[in-house]
N, C-alpha and C positions, 0 to 999 in steps of 0.2 A: 841299434834297431829298437824301436818303441813297441812294447807289447800291445796287442789289441785290447781295447777297453772291455771291461766286464759288461755283459749285455744289460741294457736298460729296458724295462717294460713300464707302461703307463697303467695305473690302476683302472682308469676309466675304460680301458679296452676289454675288461672282463665283466660279463653279466652273471649275476649269481645263479639265475635259473639255468643258464647254459653250462656253468661249471658243475652244478648239481647233477645235470644229465651226463656230463663227461666223467664224473667220478666213478660211475659203474659200481663195482663191488668193493672198491677201495674204501677204507675207513679213515676218517679225519678226526684227529684230536686237537683241541686247543688247550694249551697248558699255560697257566699263569702262576709263576713263582711269586709268592707274596709274603712280606714280613711287615707287620703293622701297617696294613693298607686298608683299614676299616672304612675310611671315608670314600674310597674310590673303587674297591674291588666289586662291591655289589652292583653298581650301575653298569660296569663293564660286563660282568657275567650275565646280567639281565638282558643287555642289548644283544649279546651273542645268542643267548637262548631264544629270545623272541624271534629274531630275524633269521638266524642261520640254522637253528635246530627245528623250531616249531613251524616256521613259515616255509622255509626252502629245503630243509633236510640236507644241507651241505655239510654240516658239522655233526659228528656222531657222539662226541662227548666233550665236556668242559671239565678240566681237571685243575684244581687250585692246590698247589703245594704250599702248605702253611709252614714257612721257614722260621719256626720258633717265635711266632708272634706272641706278644703279651697283651694284645687288645682283642677286639671281637672280630678280627679278620675271618676266622674260620666260620663263625656263626653267620655272619653277613653273607659270605660266599655260598654257604649251603642253602640259606634261605632264598637266594637268588637263583638257585638251580644247578650249582656246580657240585661235582664230586670232590670233596675235600680230603686230602691226604696229608697227614702230619709228616713232616720231613724226617723226624727222628724214628718213625716207624718203617721207613723204607730201607731195606738192606741194613737192618739194625745190627747185624753181626760184623759189619765193616766199620772200621774206625774212621768216620767221616765227620768233620766239623761243619759248622754253618758256613754259608757263602753262596753267592749267586750261582756260581758254576755247579756247586753241589746240588742246589735245588733244581737246576735244569737237568742234570744227569739223573737225579731221582725221578723227575717227572717223566723222562723218557722211559725209565723202567716201569713206572706206575701206569702209564697210558697204554692204549691198545691200538692206536691208529697206525695205518700204513704211511700216512702223511701227518706230520706233527707241526703245529703252528705255536710259536711262543709270542706272547705279548706281555709288556710290562703291566703291572697291576696298579700303577700310580698315575695313569693318564687322566687328565682332566677333561679331555675333549674326545673320548674314544668314539670311533665310528666302526660299525661292523664291516664296512668296506675295507678296513685295514686287513682283516682276515681274508676277505675275498681277493684283494690284490695280491697277498702273499701266496695264496693257493693257485692263482691264475697260471703262472708259468709252469708250475708243477703238473697241473692237469691238462695243459695244452702243448707242452714241449717235453718230449720224452728224454732229451739229453740234459735237461736242467735237474740238478739234484738238491740244490740249496738256494734259497732266495732271501736276500737282505732288503729291508726297507730303507728308504731315505726320505727326507722331508725337510721343510724349513723349521727352525727352532727359534721361536720368539724368546726375547730376554728383556725383562723390565720394560715392557711396552713397545719395544722395537721389533720389527718383523723378523730379524735375524740376530744372531749373537749367542744363542744357546749352543751346547755341544762344544764347550771350551777344551775339554780333554781330547776330543776328536780332532779339532783343528790344530792344537798345539803339540800333540804327542802322537796320536794313532796314525793320522794320515801321513805326516812326515816320516814316521818309522816305516810304514808300508812302502812309501815311494823310494826310500833309500835301501831298504833291505829286501823287499819283495815287490819289485816294480810291476809284476804282472797284476798286482792288486791295487796299484796306485790310483786307479779310476773309481774305486769303491767310495761312494760319497759319504756314507755313514757307517764306518766299520764297527762302531760301538753301539749301533742301534739295537735296542732290546726286542724289536719285532723282527722275527725271521721264521722261516719254515723250511722243512726238508723232508726227504724221503727217509723212512726208518732204515732202509738198507744202506744209506749213506751215514746217517748220524750214529748208528750203533757201532761203526767201525773206527771212530776217532775218539781220542781221549778228551776229557773235559777238565780244563783248569778250574780249580775249586773256587777261586776268588774272582776279582774284577777282570782278570785277564782272559776270561772264558770267551768273550765275544771275538776278540781279535785272533785268539788261538783257533777257534773253529774255522774262521776264514782261511787262515794260513794252512791248517792241517787238511781241510777239504780240498783246497787247491793243490796241495802237494800230492794227495792220494788220488784224486779224481780229475785234476786239471782245472785251471781257472775258468775254462769254457763251460764247466758244469755249474757255475755260479751265476745267478741273475740278481738284478736289483730292481726294486719296484718303487716308483715315485708315489708316495702316499699324501702328498700335499703339505699339510701343516700338522705338527704335533706339539701339544702344550703339556708340560708336566712341571713338577716342582724343580726349580733351579737351586742348586746348593750354593752356599757361600764358597768363595774361592779357596779358603783354607781347608774345606772338607774335600776338595777335589784332589789334593796332593796324594793321598794314599791310593786313590784310583789310578792316577796318572803313573805312579811308581810301579804298580802292578801291571798296567798295560805295557809300559816301556820294558819292564823286566821280561815279560812274556815274549814280546817281539824279539828282544835280544837273544833270549834262550832258544827261540826257534831258528834264529840265524846261526847261532853257535852255542851249544849247551854249556860250554866252558866260560862264556862271558859273564853269566850271573849264576852263582851257586848259593844254596842255603847254608847258613841263615843270612839274611840281609835285613837291615833296618833302615827305615827312613827317619833321619834326624833333622829337626827344624828348630830354629830359635823360638822359644816360647811355647813349644809343644812337646808332649811326651813322645818318646820314640815309638815308631809304628813298625811292626814286623810285616814285611812284605810276604804275602802268601803266594808261594810258588808250587804248592802241592797240586798234583794232578790225579784225576780219577781215570781208571783204565777204560778202554773201549768196552762197552757193555757186552758185545758179542763174545767176549772172552770169559764172561762170568757164567759158571754152571747154573746159578739160580735164574739168570736171564734166559739161557738156552732152554732150560726146563719149562719155564713159563710160556 
């Protein structure tokens, strides 16, 4: 028996003014984890602030988690109107290293919204409608707790071809190990949103495996029917050389295998490749925030 597909929504179905009215007394946070994103973070923050904070009052705060940048990311983001939080200052008494998942986890702690939207800070064609689309299902469908974006990914001038780790690793792994999620178009998309009451109850993988882990864990705890996906059209960002994608692919695959059976992959594990230094696959996980006394107290 084939599992029913994860529900799909179209971003054009949601109007920002209607969503602002539907928001009621709920608070919305947009969080951007950023590491050395000086060229792009400012325009993204500025677009959100002008359209969704000042003009329509849909978003209540923009939080940039500066993940150990050594450029002007923090200054540019603050000048554009974001509240900038240094990653190392959040839960500093916990032994947490850098990583995408760690930045997301810390941004959930640092933000105040009942609904939390995450966007990548390296987008070259950011549109505030990305945020509108992600919020749409959460504000109109009470049974949706988590929303993933999907889109076309241009590569080298071609309309499609980006998202190579998604096509070669993430989607096949989900189809084989977690078939209820096999219809998720972009399981590694960096744009997603969720209810705090959902997000605070699941762990966050510290490294690149965080995106696929959130999907699997939320489906396991709340059911795949609680997940929606939204078509955001086209997204353009920097495409990495293929040799830089291997560490990401290794962490994504390791995370999926560990979710299927914790004994399949255990620490430590190293990715070894001819002509490259060994890479330690990061499988560390951060606990659900709801279990931390500091989070409950705040």
